[in-house]
C-alpha positions as CSV (number, residue, x, y, z in Angstrom):
1,Q,81.4,74.0,187.4
2,L,84.3,71.5,186.2
3,G,85.4,73.4,183.3
4,L,85.6,76.5,185.4
5,Q,87.6,74.3,187.7
6,I,89.7,73.6,184.8
7,H,90.3,77.5,183.9
8,E,91.1,78.7,187.0
9,S,93.5,75.9,189.0
10,C,94.9,74.5,186.1
11,G,94.6,76.6,182.9
12,H,95.9,80.3,184.8
13,P,98.9,78.4,186.9
14,T,100.3,76.9,183.3
15,E,100.5,80.3,181.8
16,L,104.4,80.0,181.6
17,D,104.6,84.0,181.7
18,R,102.6,84.0,185.2
19,V,105.1,81.2,186.4
20,L,108.8,83.6,185.2
21,G,106.6,86.5,186.8
22,F,106.4,88.5,183.7
23,E,102.2,88.4,184.2
24,A,100.0,88.7,187.5
25,A,97.3,90.8,186.7
26,Y,93.4,89.4,187.3
27,A,95.3,86.1,188.0
28,G,98.4,86.3,190.0
29,T,101.0,84.3,189.5
30,S,101.6,80.8,190.2
31,F,102.7,77.9,192.2
32,M,103.3,75.5,189.9
33,N,107.3,76.1,189.4
34,I,109.8,75.3,186.6
35,D,111.5,73.3,189.1
36,G,108.5,70.9,190.0
37,L,108.1,70.0,186.0
38,G,107.6,66.5,185.7
39,E,107.9,65.5,189.1
40,L,104.6,67.7,190.3
41,K,101.9,65.1,191.7
42,Y,99.3,67.6,190.4
43,G,96.4,65.0,190.6
44,S,95.7,61.3,191.2
45,D,96.7,59.1,187.7
46,I,93.7,59.1,186.0
47,V,93.9,63.0,185.4
48,N,95.0,64.7,182.3
49,L,94.7,67.7,181.1
50,T,95.6,68.8,178.0
51,V,95.8,72.2,175.6
52,D,93.8,71.8,172.2
53,N,93.5,74.3,170.0
54,N,92.2,72.0,167.3
55,T,89.1,71.0,169.5
56,P,85.9,70.8,167.2
57,G,83.2,73.7,167.8
58,A,84.9,75.0,171.3
59,L,85.6,78.7,171.8
60,G,89.6,78.7,171.8
61,T,89.8,76.7,169.0
62,F,91.7,78.4,165.7
63,G,94.7,77.6,162.8
64,Y,97.8,79.5,164.2
65,D,98.2,81.6,166.6
66,D,99.6,85.3,166.7
67,E,103.3,84.0,166.5
68,G,102.3,81.9,163.4
69,V,102.8,78.6,165.8
70,P,100.0,75.9,164.1
71,A,97.4,74.5,166.5
72,G,98.0,71.4,168.2
73,K,97.3,69.4,171.1
74,H,99.6,69.4,173.9
75,Y,99.9,67.9,177.8
76,L,99.5,70.0,180.7
77,V,99.2,66.6,183.5
78,K,99.9,63.7,182.1
79,N,98.9,60.6,184.3
80,G,98.3,63.2,187.2
81,I,102.2,64.8,186.4
82,H,102.4,68.4,185.4
83,V,104.9,67.9,182.6
84,G,103.6,71.2,180.5
85,Y,103.2,74.9,180.3
86,Q,101.2,77.0,178.0
87,T,104.0,78.8,176.0
88,S,105.7,81.6,173.3
89,R,108.6,82.1,171.8
90,E,110.1,84.7,174.4
91,T,108.9,82.1,177.2
92,L,110.0,79.0,176.1
93,P,113.9,79.1,175.6
94,M,113.4,80.8,179.0
95,M,112.1,77.6,180.4
96,I,114.2,75.4,178.6
97,G,117.4,77.6,180.1
98,M,116.4,76.7,183.9
99,L,115.6,72.9,183.3
100,S,117.7,70.6,185.2
101,E,119.8,67.8,183.8
102,K,117.3,65.3,184.8
103,Q,114.1,67.5,183.2
104,R,116.5,67.2,180.2
105,K,116.4,63.7,180.0
106,N,112.7,63.7,181.1
107,K,110.7,62.6,177.9
108,D,107.8,63.6,179.3
109,I,107.8,67.0,179.3
110,E,106.5,68.8,176.9
111,I,109.0,71.2,175.9
112,A,107.3,72.6,172.8
113,L,105.4,75.6,171.8
114,T,101.7,75.5,172.1
115,S,100.3,77.9,170.1
116,S,99.1,80.1,172.6
117,T,100.1,83.6,172.2
118,R,96.9,86.2,171.1
119,S,96.2,89.4,171.5
120,D,92.9,90.5,171.7
121,N,93.1,93.6,168.7
122,W,96.0,94.8,166.5
123,S,97.1,97.5,168.4
124,N,97.8,95.1,171.4
125,L,100.6,93.1,172.8
126,P,100.5,89.3,172.3
127,L,100.4,87.5,175.2
128,I,99.8,84.1,176.6
129,R,96.3,83.3,176.8
130,M,94.1,80.1,177.3
131,T,92.8,78.1,174.1
132,N,90.7,74.7,175.0
133,I,92.2,73.4,178.5
134,S,90.1,70.5,179.2
135,L,90.1,67.5,181.6
136,E,90.3,64.3,178.9
137,P,87.0,61.2,179.3
138,G,87.8,58.2,181.5
139,T,85.6,54.8,181.4
140,W,82.8,55.2,183.9
141,E,79.2,55.6,182.8
142,L,77.4,58.6,184.3
143,S,74.8,55.8,186.0
144,H,77.7,53.5,187.4
145,L,79.4,56.3,189.0
146,I,76.2,57.5,190.6
147,E,75.7,53.9,191.8
148,D,78.8,53.2,193.0
149,T,78.6,56.4,195.4
150,K,77.8,55.9,198.4
151,Q,77.1,59.7,199.8
152,G,78.0,62.6,197.9
153,L,76.5,65.5,196.1
154,F,76.5,66.0,192.6
155,L,76.9,69.7,191.7
156,S,75.6,72.1,188.8
157,T,76.1,75.5,187.3
158,N,78.5,77.8,188.6
159,R,77.2,80.7,190.6
160,S,80.5,82.0,192.2
161,W,84.3,81.8,192.5
162,S,87.4,82.8,194.3
163,I,90.9,81.6,193.9
164,D,94.1,82.9,195.9
165,D,97.0,84.5,193.7
166,R,99.0,81.6,193.3
167,R,96.3,78.9,192.2
168,I,96.3,77.0,195.5
169,N,93.6,78.0,198.1
170,F,90.4,78.0,196.0
171,Q,86.6,78.4,196.7
172,F,83.4,78.0,194.5
173,G,80.0,78.6,194.5
174,T,77.6,76.5,192.5
175,E,73.1,76.7,192.0
176,I,72.6,73.7,192.6
177,A,73.4,70.2,194.4
178,Y,71.6,67.1,194.4
179,E,72.1,64.6,197.3
180,I,73.7,61.2,196.2
181,K,72.9,58.5,199.0
182,N,73.7,55.0,198.6
183,G,74.1,54.9,194.7
184,K,70.8,56.7,194.1
185,L,69.4,60.3,193.5
186,T,67.2,60.5,196.9
187,G,65.5,63.8,195.3
188,T,67.0,66.3,198.1
189,I,67.7,69.4,196.5
190,F,70.3,71.9,198.4
191,K,70.8,75.9,196.9
192,N,73.7,77.7,196.7
193,P,76.1,75.0,198.0
194,I,79.6,76.1,198.1
195,Y,82.9,73.6,198.4
196,S,86.4,74.5,198.6
197,G,90.1,73.0,198.7
198,I,93.6,73.2,198.1
199,T,94.4,72.8,193.9
200,P,96.7,69.7,193.9
201,N,95.0,67.9,197.1
202,F,91.2,68.2,195.1
203,W,92.4,67.0,191.9
204,N,94.7,64.1,193.8
205,S,91.1,62.8,194.9
206,C,90.2,62.5,191.9
207,D,88.7,58.8,191.1
208,A,86.6,58.3,188.7
209,I,85.9,60.1,185.2
210,C,82.9,59.4,182.9
211,N,83.8,58.5,179.4
212,K,83.5,60.5,175.9
213,K,80.0,60.1,175.6
214,Y,79.4,62.8,177.9
215,W,82.2,64.7,177.4
216,Q,81.1,68.2,176.3
217,V,83.3,71.0,175.5
218,W,81.8,74.7,177.6
219,G,82.9,78.2,176.9
220,T,84.2,81.3,178.2
221,P,83.7,84.2,176.4
222,N,85.5,86.8,178.6
223,C,88.3,85.6,180.3
224,G,90.4,88.9,181.4
225,K,94.0,89.3,181.4
226,G,97.1,92.2,180.6
227,E,96.9,95.6,181.2
228,P,95.5,97.2,179.6
229,S,93.0,94.7,179.9
230,Q,92.6,92.1,177.3
231,L,90.1,89.6,177.0
232,A,90.1,86.1,175.2
233,H,87.4,83.3,174.2
234,T,88.5,79.9,176.0
235,G,86.8,76.4,175.9
236,H,87.2,73.3,178.5
237,G,85.7,70.2,177.5
238,A,85.3,67.8,180.7
239,S,83.2,64.5,181.5
240,P,81.4,64.6,185.1
241,A,83.8,63.6,187.7
242,R,84.3,62.5,191.2
243,F,86.5,63.7,194.1
244,R,86.5,62.4,197.7
245,K,86.5,63.9,201.0
246,V,86.3,67.8,199.6
247,R,84.8,70.1,202.2
248,T,81.2,71.5,201.3
249,G,78.8,74.1,203.1
250,A,75.9,76.3,202.1
251,K,75.8,79.9,201.4
């Protein structure tokens, strides 16, 4: 479920062609505007989101994109601050031309080609496509995270998703939730739970992420974009994480 949360609320809104207004098919545009680059508090200080096309075994891993840019790793969100986009040879110079003098001096901002341009067929135009967008692991043991949680839900396995065309307001459903009470899994199970939120508020409420031992890459083999439609394979690495004061319910 966290892999899909990353896909929808970080992957799509950091596609630079959406930010510039060149693309709105399927997933809309983006709230992560260029004037907020280097300043937008996208998440809490422990939230680091990256694009890494070298991730071993992931669906979005390859050597070069369709513009001949070698695969590499770049930050989209660093210590909670929005610092980068998924770029192309066409869109990156446009972004650079829109940066303020303050942004140009900010060494944390990723001004780089991210090897994110692909087409799904020789006859289709290459587009900026998600590759491997991941949440970097934290320091927590999963057992300690559960023990540290007074009351909560451990949600698992996506069932449904809905997010607006600027990637701000969302509602997701999962197949199951396990109740946590006073630091223990109670054995109580809820079917078809839902949760909703506002993207920056949600990621700023993240106060714990499990360590590398629990980090796993999940895959989306059918991400759609463009008209005519093109499909792409994407990967999303994540460890279990805790988010505070999230609105929950049930279908």
